[in-house]
MIVO-174193 format. One record per atom (N, C-alpha, C): residue in three letters; residue number from 1; atom name; x, y, z. Coordinates in steps of 0.1 Angstrom, whole numbers, padded with zeros to 4 digits. Example, Ala and Ser with C-alpha at 12.3 -4.5 7.8 and 13.67 -1.06 7.14 Angstrom:
MIVO-174193
 type seq atom  east north    up
  ala   1    N  0132 -0057  0078
  ala   1   CA  0123 -0045  0078
  ala   1    C  0132 -0033  0078
  ser   2    N  0128 -0022  0071
  ser   2   CA  0137 -0011  0071
  ser   2    C  0129  0000  0079
This chain:
MIVO-174193
 type seq atom  east north    up
  met   1    N -0057 -0291 -0033
  met   1   CA -0063 -0283 -0022
  met   1    C -0057 -0269 -0021
  arg   2    N -0043 -0269 -0022
  arg   2   CA -0036 -0256 -0022
  arg   2    C -0041 -0247 -0032
  asp   3    N -0044 -0252 -0045
  asp   3   CA -0049 -0244 -0055
  asp   3    C -0062 -0237 -0052
  asn   4    N -0071 -0245 -0045
  asn   4   CA -0084 -0240 -0041
  asn   4    C -0082 -0228 -0031
  ile   5    N -0073 -0230 -0021
  ile   5   CA -0070 -0220 -0011
  ile   5    C -0065 -0207 -0018
  glu   6    N -0056 -0209 -0027
  glu   6   CA -0050 -0197 -0034
  glu   6    C -0060 -0190 -0043
  gln   7    N -0071 -0196 -0047
  gln   7   CA -0081 -0190 -0056
  gln   7    C -0092 -0184 -0048
  glu   8    N -0094 -0188 -0035
  glu   8   CA -0104 -0182 -0027
  glu   8    C -0101 -0167 -0024
  pro   9    N -0111 -0159 -0024
  pro   9   CA -0109 -0145 -0021
  pro   9    C -0105 -0142 -0007
  leu  10    N -0099 -0130 -0005
  leu  10   CA -0096 -0126  0009
  leu  10    C -0110 -0121  0015
  val  11    N -0112 -0123  0028
  val  11   CA -0124 -0119  0034
  val  11    C -0122 -0107  0044
  ala  12    N -0129 -0096  0041
  ala  12   CA -0128 -0085  0050
  ala  12    C -0140 -0085  0059
  arg  13    N -0137 -0086  0072
  arg  13   CA -0147 -0085  0083
  arg  13    C -0147 -0071  0089
  thr  14    N -0159 -0066  0091
  thr  14   CA -0160 -0052  0096
  thr  14    C -0167 -0051  0109
  lys  15    N -0175 -0060  0112
  lys  15   CA -0183 -0059  0125
  lys  15    C -0173 -0059  0137
  gly  16    N -0175 -0049  0145
  gly  16   CA -0167 -0048  0157
  gly  16    C -0152 -0045  0155
  arg  17    N -0149 -0040  0143
  arg  17   CA -0135 -0037  0139
  arg  17    C -0133 -0023  0134
  thr  18    N -0122 -0018  0136
  thr  18   CA -0118 -0005  0130
  thr  18    C -0114 -0008  0115
  ala  19    N -0115  0002  0107
  ala  19   CA -0110  0001  0093
  ala  19    C -0096 -0004  0093
  glu  20    N -0088  0002  0102
  glu  20   CA -0073 -0002  0103
  glu  20    C -0072 -0017  0106
  phe  21    N -0080 -0022  0115
  phe  21   CA -0078 -0036  0119
  phe  21    C -0083 -0045  0108
  ser  22    N -0094 -0040  0100
  ser  22   CA -0099 -0048  0089
  ser  22    C -0088 -0049  0078
  ile  23    N -0080 -0039  0076
  ile  23   CA -0069 -0039  0066
  ile  23    C -0058 -0048  0072
  his  24    N -0055 -0048  0085
  his  24   CA -0045 -0056  0091
  his  24    C -0049 -0071  0088
  glu  25    N -0061 -0075  0090
  glu  25   CA -0066 -0089  0088
  glu  25    C -0064 -0093  0074
  leu  26    N -0067 -0084  0064
  leu  26   CA -0065 -0087  0050
  leu  26    C -0050 -0089  0047
  leu  27    N -0042 -0081  0053
  leu  27   CA -0027 -0084  0050
  leu  27    C -0022 -0097  0056
  val  28    N -0028 -0101  0067
  val  28   CA -0025 -0114  0073
  val  28    C -0029 -0125  0064
  gln  29    N -0041 -0124  0058
  gln  29   CA -0046 -0134  0049
  gln  29    C -0037 -0134  0036
  ala  30    N -0034 -0122  0032
  ala  30   CA -0025 -0121  0020
  ala  30    C -0012 -0128  0022
  glu  31    N -0006 -0126  0034
  glu  31   CA  0007 -0132  0037
  glu  31    C  0006 -0147  0037
  glu  32    N -0005 -0153  0041
  glu  32   CA -0007 -0167  0040
  glu  32    C -0006 -0172  0026
  lys  33    N -0010 -0163  0016
  lys  33   CA -0009 -0167  0002
  lys  33    C  0003 -0162 -0005
  gly  34    N  0012 -0156  0003
  gly  34   CA  0024 -0150 -0003
  gly  34    C  0021 -0138 -0012
  gln  35    N  0011 -0131 -0009
  gln  35   CA  0007 -0120 -0018
  gln  35    C  0006 -0106 -0010
  thr  36    N  0013 -0105  0001
  thr  36   CA  0012 -0093  0009
  thr  36    C  0016 -0080  0001
  gly  37    N  0026 -0081 -0006
  gly  37   CA  0031 -0069 -0014
  gly  37    C  0021 -0065 -0024
  asn  38    N  0015 -0074 -0031
  asn  38   CA  0005 -0071 -0041
  asn  38    C -0007 -0065 -0035
  val  39    N -0013 -0071 -0025
  val  39   CA -0025 -0066 -0018
  val  39    C -0022 -0053 -0012
  ala  40    N -0011 -0051 -0005
  ala  40   CA -0008 -0038  0001
  ala  40    C -0007 -0027 -0009
  gln  41    N  0000 -0029 -0020
  gln  41   CA  0002 -0019 -0030
  gln  41    C -0011 -0016 -0037
  tyr  42    N -0019 -0026 -0040
  tyr  42   CA -0032 -0023 -0047
  tyr  42    C -0042 -0016 -0038
  leu  43    N -0042 -0019 -0025
  leu  43   CA -0050 -0012 -0015
  leu  43    C -0046  0003 -0014
  val  44    N -0033  0005 -0014
  val  44   CA -0028  0019 -0013
  val  44    C -0032  0026 -0026
  gly  45    N -0031  0020 -0038
  gly  45   CA -0035  0027 -0050
  gly  45    C -0050  0030 -0050
  ala  46    N -0058  0020 -0046
  ala  46   CA -0073  0022 -0045
  ala  46    C -0076  0033 -0035
  lys  47    N -0069  0033 -0024
  lys  47   CA -0072  0043 -0013
  lys  47    C -0068  0057 -0019
  leu  48    N -0057  0059 -0025
  leu  48   CA -0053  0072 -0031
  leu  48    C -0064  0077 -0041
  glu  49    N -0068  0068 -0050
  glu  49   CA -0078  0072 -0059
  glu  49    C -0092  0075 -0053
  leu  50    N -0096  0067 -0043
  leu  50   CA -0108  0070 -0036
  leu  50    C -0107  0083 -0028
  arg  51    N -0097  0085 -0021
  arg  51   CA -0095  0097 -0013
  arg  51    C -0093  0110 -0020
  leu  52    N -0085  0109 -0031
  leu  52   CA -0081  0121 -0038
  leu  52    C -0091  0124 -0050
  gly  53    N -0099  0114 -0054
  gly  53   CA -0108  0116 -0065
  gly  53    C -0101  0118 -0078
  arg  54    N -0089  0112 -0080
  arg  54   CA -0082  0114 -0093
  arg  54    C -0078  0100 -0097
  asp  55    N -0075  0099 -0110
  asp  55   CA -0071  0086 -0116
  asp  55    C -0057  0083 -0111
  ile  56    N -0055  0071 -0106
  ile  56   CA -0042  0066 -0102
  ile  56    C -0039  0055 -0112
  pro  57    N -0028  0056 -0119
  pro  57   CA -0024  0046 -0129
  pro  57    C -0022  0032 -0123
  val  58    N -0027  0022 -0130
  val  58   CA -0026  0008 -0125
  val  58    C -0013  0002 -0130
  gln  59    N -0005 -0003 -0121
  gln  59   CA  0008 -0010 -0125
  gln  59    C  0008 -0022 -0117
  pro  60    N  0014 -0033 -0122
  pro  60   CA  0016 -0045 -0114
  pro  60    C  0025 -0041 -0102
  ala  61    N  0023 -0048 -0091
  ala  61   CA  0032 -0045 -0079
  ala  61    C  0046 -0045 -0083
  asn  62    N  0053 -0034 -0078
  asn  62   CA  0068 -0032 -0080
  asn  62    C  0072 -0031 -0095
  lys  63    N  0063 -0030 -0104
  lys  63   CA  0067 -0028 -0118
  lys  63    C  0068 -0013 -0122
  ser  64    N  0063 -0004 -0113
  ser  64   CA  0064  0010 -0117
  ser  64    C  0077  0016 -0111
  asp  65    N  0084  0009 -0103
  asp  65   CA  0096  0014 -0097
  asp  65    C  0107  0017 -0108
  arg  66    N  0116  0026 -0104
  arg  66   CA  0126  0030 -0114
  arg  66    C  0135  0017 -0117
  lys  67    N  0136  0015 -0130
  lys  67   CA  0144  0003 -0135
  lys  67    C  0157  0008 -0141
  ser  68    N  0156  0019 -0148
  ser  68   CA  0168  0025 -0154
  ser  68    C  0166  0040 -0156
  arg  69    N  0177  0047 -0155
  arg  69   CA  0176  0061 -0157
  arg  69    C  0173  0065 -0172
  ser  70    N  0175  0056 -0181
  ser  70   CA  0172  0059 -0195
  ser  70    C  0158  0057 -0198
  asp  71    N  0150  0052 -0189
  asp  71   CA  0135  0050 -0191
  asp  71    C  0128  0063 -0188
  pro  72    N  0123  0071 -0197
  pro  72   CA  0117  0084 -0194
  pro  72    C  0104  0082 -0187
  lys  73    N  0098  0070 -0187
  lys  73   CA  0085  0068 -0180
  lys  73    C  0087  0062 -0166
  ala  74    N  0099  0059 -0163
  ala  74   CA  0102  0052 -0150
  ala  74    C  0098  0061 -0139
  lys  75    N  0092  0056 -0128
  lys  75   CA  0088  0063 -0117
  lys  75    C  0098  0061 -0106
  leu  76    N  0097  0071 -0096
  leu  76   CA  0107  0070 -0085
  leu  76    C  0102  0060 -0075
  gly  77    N  0089  0057 -0074
  gly  77   CA  0084  0047 -0065
  gly  77    C  0071  0041 -0070
  asp  78    N  0064  0035 -0061
  asp  78   CA  0051  0028 -0065
  asp  78    C  0041  0038 -0070
  phe  79    N  0040  0049 -0064
  phe  79   CA  0031  0060 -0068
  phe  79    C  0037  0073 -0066
  glu  80    N  0034  0082 -0075
  glu  80   CA  0039  0096 -0075
  glu  80    C  0027  0105 -0076
  ile  81    N  0026  0114 -0066
  ile  81   CA  0015  0124 -0067
  ile  81    C  0022  0137 -0063
  glu  82    N  0021  0147 -0072
  glu  82   CA  0027  0160 -0070
  glu  82    C  0041  0159 -0065
  ser  83    N  0044  0164 -0053
  ser  83   CA  0057  0164 -0047
  ser  83    C  0060  0152 -0038
  thr  84    N  0052  0141 -0039
  thr  84   CA  0053  0130 -0030
  thr  84    C  0055  0117 -0038
  val  85    N  0064  0109 -0033
  val  85   CA  0066  0095 -0038
  val  85    C  0061  0086 -0027
  phe  86    N  0053  0076 -0031
  phe  86   CA  0048  0066 -0021
  phe  86    C  0055  0053 -0025
  glu  87    N  0061  0046 -0015
  glu  87   CA  0068  0033 -0017
  glu  87    C  0062  0024 -0007
  val  88    N  0057  0013 -0012
  val  88   CA  0051  0002 -0004
  val  88    C  0061 -0009 -0002
  ala  89    N  0065 -0011  0011
  ala  89   CA  0076 -0021  0014
  ala  89    C  0071 -0029  0026
  val  90    N  0065 -0040  0024
  val  90   CA  0059 -0047  0035
  val  90    C  0068 -0058  0041
  gly  91    N  0079 -0060  0036
  gly  91   CA  0089 -0070  0041
  gly  91    C  0098 -0063  0052
  val  92    N  0108 -0070  0056
  val  92   CA  0118 -0065  0065
  val  92    C  0126 -0055  0058
  pro  93    N  0132 -0046  0065
  pro  93   CA  0141 -0036  0058
  pro  93    C  0151 -0042  0049
  asp  94    N  0153 -0036  0037
  asp  94   CA  0163 -0042  0028
  asp  94    C  0170 -0031  0021
  glu  95    N  0182 -0034  0015
  glu  95   CA  0190 -0024  0009
  glu  95    C  0184 -0018 -0003
  lys  96    N  0176 -0026 -0011
  lys  96   CA  0170 -0020 -0023
  lys  96    C  0161 -0008 -0020
  his  97    N  0152 -0010 -0010
  his  97   CA  0143  0001 -0006
  his  97    C  0151  0013  0000
  leu  98    N  0161  0010  0009
  leu  98   CA  0168  0020  0015
  leu  98    C  0176  0029  0005
  glu  99    N  0182  0022 -0005
  glu  99   CA  0189  0029 -0016
  glu  99    C  0179  0037 -0024
  gln 100    N  0168  0031 -0027
  gln 100   CA  0157  0039 -0035
  gln 100    C  0153  0051 -0028
  ile 101    N  0151  0051 -0015
  ile 101   CA  0147  0062 -0007
  ile 101    C  0158  0073 -0007
  ala 102    N  0170  0068 -0005
  ala 102   CA  0182  0077 -0005
  ala 102    C  0183  0084 -0019
  glu 103    N  0181  0077 -0030
  glu 103   CA  0182  0082 -0043
  glu 103    C  0171  0093 -0046
  ile 104    N  0159  0090 -0041
  ile 104   CA  0148  0099 -0043
  ile 104    C  0152  0113 -0036
  ile 105    N  0157  0112 -0024
  ile 105   CA  0160  0123 -0016
  ile 105    C  0172  0131 -0023
  glu 106    N  0182  0123 -0027
  glu 106   CA  0194  0130 -0033
  glu 106    C  0191  0136 -0047
  thr 107    N  0182  0131 -0055
  thr 107   CA  0180  0135 -0068
  thr 107    C  0167  0143 -0071
  ser 108    N  0160  0146 -0060
  ser 108   CA  0147  0153 -0062
  ser 108    C  0144  0161 -0050
  glu 109    N  0134  0169 -0051
  glu 109   CA  0129  0177 -0039
  glu 109    C  0117  0170 -0033
  lys 110    N  0114  0158 -0037
  lys 110   CA  0102  0151 -0033
  lys 110    C  0103  0146 -0019
  glu 111    N  0092  0144 -0012
  glu 111   CA  0092  0137  0001
  glu 111    C  0088  0123 -0002
  val 112    N  0092  0114  0007
  val 112   CA  0089  0099  0005
  val 112    C  0080  0095  0016
  trp 113    N  0069  0088  0012
  trp 113   CA  0061  0081  0022
  trp 113    C  0064  0066  0020
  leu 114    N  0070  0061  0031
  leu 114   CA  0073  0047  0031
  leu 114    C  0062  0040  0039
  leu 115    N  0055  0031  0032
  leu 115   CA  0043  0024  0038
  leu 115    C  0047  0009  0040
  thr 116    N  0046  0005  0052
  thr 116   CA  0050 -0009  0056
  thr 116    C  0040 -0015  0064
  arg 117    N  0042 -0027  0069
  arg 117   CA  0033 -0034  0078
  arg 117    C  0035 -0027  0092
  ala 118    N  0024 -0027  0100
  ala 118   CA  0024 -0021  0113
  ala 118    C  0035 -0028  0122
  asp 119    N  0036 -0041  0121
  asp 119   CA  0045 -0048  0129
  asp 119    C  0060 -0047  0124
  arg 120    N  0062 -0040  0113
  arg 120   CA  0076 -0038  0108
  arg 120    C  0080 -0024  0108
  ala 121    N  0072 -0015  0113
  ala 121   CA  0075  0000  0112
  ala 121    C  0087  0003  0121
  ala 122    N  0088 -0003  0133
  ala 122   CA  0099  0000  0141
  ala 122    C  0112 -0004  0135
  ala 123    N  0113 -0016  0129
  ala 123   CA  0125 -0021  0122
  ala 123    C  0129 -0011  0110
  trp 124    N  0119 -0007  0103
  trp 124   CA  0122  0003  0092
  trp 124    C  0127  0016  0097
  asn 125    N  0121  0020  0108
  asn 125   CA  0126  0033  0115
  asn 125    C  0140  0032  0119
  asp 126    N  0144  0020  0125
  asp 126   CA  0158  0018  0129
  asp 126    C  0167  0018  0117
  ala 127    N  0162  0011  0106
  ala 127   CA  0171  0010  0094
  ala 127    C  0173  0024  0088
  ile 128    N  0162  0032  0087
  ile 128   CA  0164  0045  0082
  ile 128    C  0173  0054  0090
  asp 129    N  0172  0052  0104
  asp 129   CA  0181  0060  0113
  asp 129    C  0195  0056  0111
  gly 130    N  0197  0043  0107
  gly 130   CA  0211  0038  0105
  gly 130    C  0217  0040  0091
  thr 131    N  0209  0047  0083
  thr 131   CA  0214  0050  0069
  thr 131    C  0218  0065  0068
  glu 132    N  0231  0067  0067
  glu 132   CA  0236  0081  0067
  glu 132    C  0230  0090  0056
  asn 133    N  0228  0084  0044
  asn 133   CA  0224  0093  0033
  asn 133    C  0209  0094  0031
  ile 134    N  0201  0091  0042
  ile 134   CA  0186  0094  0041
  ile 134    C  0183  0105  0051
  glu 135    N  0178  0116  0045
  glu 135   CA  0175  0128  0052
  glu 135    C  0161  0125  0058
  lys 136    N  0160  0121  0070
  lys 136   CA  0148  0117  0076
  lys 136    C  0137  0127  0077
  lys 137    N  0140  0140  0076
  lys 137   CA  0130  0150  0077
  lys 137    C  0121  0150  0064
  arg 138    N  0125  0143  0054
  arg 138   CA  0117  0142  0042
  arg 138    C  0111  0128  0040
  val 139    N  0111  0120  0051
  val 139   CA  0105  0107  0050
  val 139    C  0094  0106  0060
  val 140    N  0082  0101  0055
  val 140   CA  0071  0098  0064
  val 140    C  0070  0082  0064
  leu 141    N  0071  0077  0076
  leu 141   CA  0071  0062  0077
  leu 141    C  0058  0059  0085
  thr 142    N  0049  0051  0078
  thr 142   CA  0037  0047  0085
  thr 142    C  0033  0033  0080
  ser 143    N  0023  0028  0086
  ser 143   CA  0019  0014  0082
  ser 143    C  0008  0016  0071
  val 144    N  0007  0005  0063
  val 144   CA -0004  0004  0053
  val 144    C -0017  0005  0060
  glu 145    N -0018 -0003  0071
  glu 145   CA -0030 -0003  0079
  glu 145    C -0035  0010  0083
  ala 146    N -0026  0019  0088
  ala 146   CA -0029  0032  0093
  ala 146    C -0032  0041  0081
  phe 147    N -0024  0041  0071
  phe 147   CA -0025  0049  0059
  phe 147    C -0039  0047  0053
  val 148    N -0043  0035  0051
  val 148   CA -0056  0032  0044
  val 148    C -0067  0034  0054
  gly 149    N -0066  0028  0066
  gly 149   CA -0076  0028  0076
  gly 149    C -0081  0041  0081
  gln 150    N -0071  0050  0083
  gln 150   CA -0074  0064  0088
  gln 150    C -0083  0071  0078
  asn 151    N -0079  0070  0065
  asn 151   CA -0087  0077  0055
  asn 151    C -0101  0072  0054
  ile 152    N -0102  0059  0055
  ile 152   CA -0116  0053  0054
  ile 152    C -0124  0058  0066
  ala 153    N -0118  0059  0078
  ala 153   CA -0125  0064  0089
  ala 153    C -0129  0079  0087
  glu 154    N -0120  0086  0081
  glu 154   CA -0123  0101  0079
  glu 154    C -0134  0102  0068
  leu 155    N -0133  0095  0057
  leu 155   CA -0143  0095  0047
  leu 155    C -0157  0091  0052
  ala 156    N -0157  0082  0062
  ala 156   CA -0169  0078  0068
  ala 156    C -0174  0088  0079
  glu 157    N -0166  0098  0081
  glu 157   CA -0169  0108  0091
  glu 157    C -0171  0101  0105
  phe 158    N -0163  0091  0107
  phe 158   CA -0161  0084  0119
  phe 158    C -0174  0076  0123
  ser 159    N -0183  0074  0113
  ser 159   CA -0195  0066  0116
  ser 159    C -0192  0051  0112
  ser 160    N -0195  0042  0121
  ser 160   CA -0193  0028  0119
  ser 160    C -0201  0023  0107
  lys 161    N -0213  0028  0106
  lys 161   CA -0222  0024  0094
  lys 161    C -0216  0029  0081
  glu 162    N -0212  0041  0081
  glu 162   CA -0206  0047  0069
  glu 162    C -0193  0041  0066
  gln 163    N -0185  0037  0076
  gln 163   CA -0172  0030  0074
  gln 163    C -0174  0018  0065
  val 164    N -0184  0010  0067
  val 164   CA -0187 -0002  0059
  val 164    C -0189  0003  0044
  val 165    N -0196  0013  0042
  val 165   CA -0199  0019  0029
  val 165    C -0186  0023  0022
  gln 166    N -0177  0029  0030
  gln 166   CA -0164  0034  0024
  gln 166    C -0155  0022  0021
  leu 167    N -0155  0012  0030
  leu 167   CA -0147  0000  0028
  leu 167    C -0152 -0007  0015
  glu 168    N -0165 -0008  0014
  glu 168   CA -0171 -0014  0002
  glu 168    C -0166 -0007 -0011
  ala 169    N -0166  0007 -0011
  ala 169   CA -0162  0015 -0022
  ala 169    C -0147  0012 -0025
  leu 170    N -0139  0011 -0014
  leu 170   CA -0124  0009 -0015
  leu 170    C -0122 -0005 -0022
  phe 171    N -0129 -0015 -0016
  phe 171   CA -0127 -0029 -0021
  phe 171    C -0132 -0031 -0035
  asp 172    N -0143 -0024 -0039
  asp 172   CA -0148 -0024 -0053
  asp 172    C -0138 -0018 -0062
  leu 173    N -0132 -0007 -0059
  leu 173   CA -0122 -0001 -0067
  leu 173    C -0109 -0010 -0068
  tyr 174    N -0105 -0015 -0057
  tyr 174   CA -0094 -0024 -0056
  tyr 174    C -0096 -0036 -0065
  asn 175    N -0108 -0043 -0064
  asn 175   CA -0111 -0055 -0072
  asn 175    C -0112 -0052 -0087
  thr 176    N -0119 -0041 -0090
  thr 176   CA -0122 -0039 -0105
  thr 176    C -0111 -0032 -0112
  lys 177    N -0104 -0023 -0105
  lys 177   CA -0093 -0016 -0112
  lys 177    C -0080 -0023 -0111
  trp 178    N -0076 -0028 -0099
  trp 178   CA -0063 -0034 -0097
  trp 178    C -0063 -0049 -0100
  val 179    N -0071 -0056 -0092
  val 179   CA -0070 -0071 -0093
  val 179    C -0075 -0076 -0107
  asp 180    N -0086 -0070 -0112
  asp 180   CA -0090 -0074 -0125
  asp 180    C -0080 -0072 -0136
  asn 181    N -0072 -0061 -0135
  asn 181   CA -0062 -0057 -0145
  asn 181    C -0048 -0063 -0143
  val 182    N -0044 -0064 -0131
  val 182   CA -0030 -0068 -0129
  val 182    C -0028 -0078 -0118
  gly 183    N -0039 -0082 -0111
  gly 183   CA -0038 -0092 -0100
  gly 183    C -0042 -0106 -0104
  thr 184    N -0044 -0114 -0093
  thr 184   CA -0049 -0127 -0095
  thr 184    C -0062 -0129 -0087
  pro 185    N -0071 -0138 -0092
  pro 185   CA -0084 -0140 -0085
  pro 185    C -0083 -0142 -0070
  gly 186    N -0072 -0149 -0065
  gly 186   CA -0071 -0152 -0051
  gly 186    C -0068 -0140 -0042
  ile 187    N -0067 -0128 -0048
  ile 187   CA -0065 -0116 -0039
  ile 187    C -0077 -0107 -0040
  lys 188    N -0087 -0111 -0047
  lys 188   CA -0099 -0103 -0046
  lys 188    C -0104 -0102 -0032
  ile 189    N -0111 -0092 -0028
  ile 189   CA -0116 -0090 -0015
  ile 189    C -0131 -0090 -0015
  val 190    N -0137 -0098 -0006
  val 190   CA -0151 -0098 -0004
  val 190    C -0154 -0093  0010
  leu 191    N -0164 -0085  0012
  leu 191   CA -0168 -0079  0024
  leu 191    C -0179 -0087  0031
  thr 192    N -0177 -0090  0044
  thr 192   CA -0187 -0097  0052
  thr 192    C -0191 -0088  0064
């Protein structure tokens, strides 16, 4: 029975919901499957590609992070665009991510967008405040729900009807580019 549950897709409900809340519900479902990090990172990648109209390279969740300084293709975070590094960290604050943020700030001129769960943003804010070597003026801390949801609302020009169209485009990109290439069937998203 557990295998059946893990293979069932995530269900995005849109009726009577903001795009932000629809994303929140997907992350709750993903958490039940132990897949929150994957779902969040792939949604962020799909959102960046949809919003910016540029190819965003597909990497398995957390595989694009810097592994060693000798790797010339290693990235500073989950996504890098121009002078910005995006790091998706949906768990509770941890030393690995805090050290990663500090290293990005110390070794580059880039700003860091730390994307977490809405209900964990305050804890991450406190952790960053408590870390001496993180220059907070170069860190944007926001939730995955807000980061993805706001852009969907904007792309839809704040129309409920068009929001469904934009969410459908986002989920199609998420499913075909990320899940089909580096994900598992149980994290596909179907829209209802």
